[in-house]
N, C-alpha and C positions, 0 to 999 in steps of 0.2 A: 291317778295322774298319767297322762300320755305325754311323753317327751320325745322330741325328734331333732335330728340334725338337718336343718333346712338348706345349708349351703355346702355340705360335704367336707367341712374342715375338721371333722372328727369330734366336734363338741355339740352337746345337746343344748340348743339355743332357743327352742320354743317348747311350750307346754300348755296343756289343757287339763282342767281338773273338775271333779264332781264331788260334792259333799254327800253325807248321809249314809255311807256304808262303813261298817266296822268289821274287823277280823273276827272269825275266819271268813274269807271271801274267795271267790273264784276270779281269775283274771284271764282275759282273752284278747289276743292280737290277731287281726285278720287283714288280708291284703287283697285288693282288686286293682290290677294295673299299677299305677303310680300312687294309689291312695291306701294308706294304712289306717285302720280303725281300732281303737282301744275300748274295751268294755269290761265291766265287772258285775258280779252277781253274788247274792247271798245263798242261792240254792243250786247254781249250776244250770238252771233252765231258763230263768227270766233275767234278761241282761239290761243293765243301765249303760248306755253308750256314753263314754266320757268325751269322745270327739274323734275327728278324722283329720289326717294330715296328708296333703298331696306334695310329693317330692318329685318334680319332673326329672326324667332320665334315670329312674331307678333300674338297676340291672336285674336280670332274672332271679338272682340269689343275693339277698342282703342280710346283714347282721340284724338280729332282733332279739330281745330278751326281756326279762323281768328283774326288777331290783327293788330293794326296800331301803328307804332313807327317812328316818324320823327321829326327832329329839323332843322330849317332853319340855314344853315351854316353861313349866314351873320348876321342875327338878333338874332340868338340863341333862337328864339321862338319855342315852341312846336306846333305840328299840332293837328288837331281834325278831327275825321272821324265818320261817321254814317254808320252802316251796316244794310241793310234791305232786305226783300224778300228772306230769307233763305229757301232753299228747299233741299230735299233729293230724289234721283232717282237712278235707276239701270244704270250701266255703263259697256260697253264692249269695251275694248281697241282693236284697229285695228293694225294688224301686218304690219308695214311700211318698213320692212327690204328689200323687193324686189321692192320698188317703183322706177321707172325709172326716169332719167333726162329728163325734158320736155322743157328746156329753150334753149338748144344749137341751134344756127342758127335762132331763132325766131326773128321777127321784133323788133328792139330796137330804142327808141327815147330818146332825152334828151333836157333839157332847152337850152343848148348851148354846143358847142364842140370846142376844140382847133384844129388847123390844124394838120392833121396826127393822131388824136386820136378820131376816130368816135365812136358813140354808139355801133356799131356792134362788136367792139373789146372786149366788156365786156360780150359777150355771144357766143364766137366762139369756146369754149372748150379749149382754151390755158390759163392755170393758171399761167403762168410765167409773168415776167415784160416786156416781149418782145412787147406785144400789150396790150394797155389799153385805156379806154375812159378817157378823161380829160375835165372838165368843170369848168369855173371860178366860185368861190363861191361869190355870191352877198350878200346883206344885209339879204335876206331871204333864203340864201343857194342856192343850185342848185339841180337838180334831173336828174335821169336816170331811164328809165322803159322799161320793156319787155312785149310784147303782146304774150300770150301763145296760142292764136287762139280761145279758148273757155274756159268756166269755168272748172277749174280743182280742185280736192280735194287735196290741198297742204299738204305735210307732213314735208318738210324741205326746208330751203334756206341757202346756204353758200355764204357769201360775202367776196371776197378777194380784198383788196385794193392794192396799190403799196407797196412793202415791201423792206425796206433797213436796217432793224434792229435798226432804230432810231426814225422814225416818227410814229405818231398815227393819226387816223382819227376819227371823231365823225359823226354819221348819224342816221337817222330813217329808219325803214323798214316798208313798207305799202303794202296793197293789195286792189284790187278793182274788181268788176264784170263788171263795165261799163266805167272805166277810168275817172270818175268824182267824185264819192263818195268813199272815202278811209277809211280803218280801219287799226289799228296798228297791226303789226306782230312782233314788238320788235325794237331793235336798239342798238347802242353802244354810250354811253355818257362818258365813262371812258377814262383815259389817257394811257391805256395799249397799248404798242407798237404793230403795225401791224405784224401779224405772217404769215408765208408761208401757214399754214393750213387754213387761213381765219377764219371768225366768223360764227359758225353754229347756226341756230335757228330752233327748232322743233315747229310744229304747227298742228292744226286741223282746216283748213280754206278752204273756197271755193273762188277762184278768177281766173279771166282771166288775170289781169295785176298785176305785181309785181314792186314796185318802191322803189328805194333807194334815200332818200333825204339827200344830203351831207351838213353837217353843218360846218365842219372845217378840216384843215390839219395843223399839227404843223410845217411843213416844209415851206409851201408857201400858196398862195391863190387859188390853184387849187385842186379840188377834183378828185381823180383817182380811177377807178375800173378796175382791170385786169380780173375779172371773177365773175359773179353772177350765181350760180348753183341752179336751182329749181327742186325739186323732187315732184312727185304727184302720186296718185293711178293710176295704169294701167287701161285704158279704156276697 
């Protein structure tokens, strides 16, 4: 979660959050002018960008830090965290506004597929409900993945599930360079209803494979993806 004080009154009044990552994890805060960006990582190399905040009129030196605040919703016990290995280094943000889509038509596979709902339907460029991949959600969930052909410097992934204005899906988003060892790129664990715009995740990561691990569907026992759109730096 990235929290900030938007009006300078000394209180953290805005926040952005990303699901899908668990401890131990790396946390990074970077600044470019009046914009501060928060990111987290499971390996210290590939980063899921939680979000950015622009606070006009920031002074050259501002207070920034990391904190831990969590309570188990079932036991009501507080959590405990240790931060170590703090470092400071120069950072130059990359302009990702022109990054092309690199996922359309690439080879896609899945743990399983329902008849008429192949893996290829989730990266064919059609973002409607007309075509989608569907896979039965087992005890450990299910998965769909796309092979981008080579390592790519990823900047964003948009995940669009089936949209009917009522149901919600939960899932994890992962990346890999070899299809075997995976790192987290985010995910959705909330009960927010699936939207036509999909769920967008910013990142600074290098991967050949992008995988969606489907965990639940509030409407039935099948996980659906209508389109997964991956953008990366132009080669």
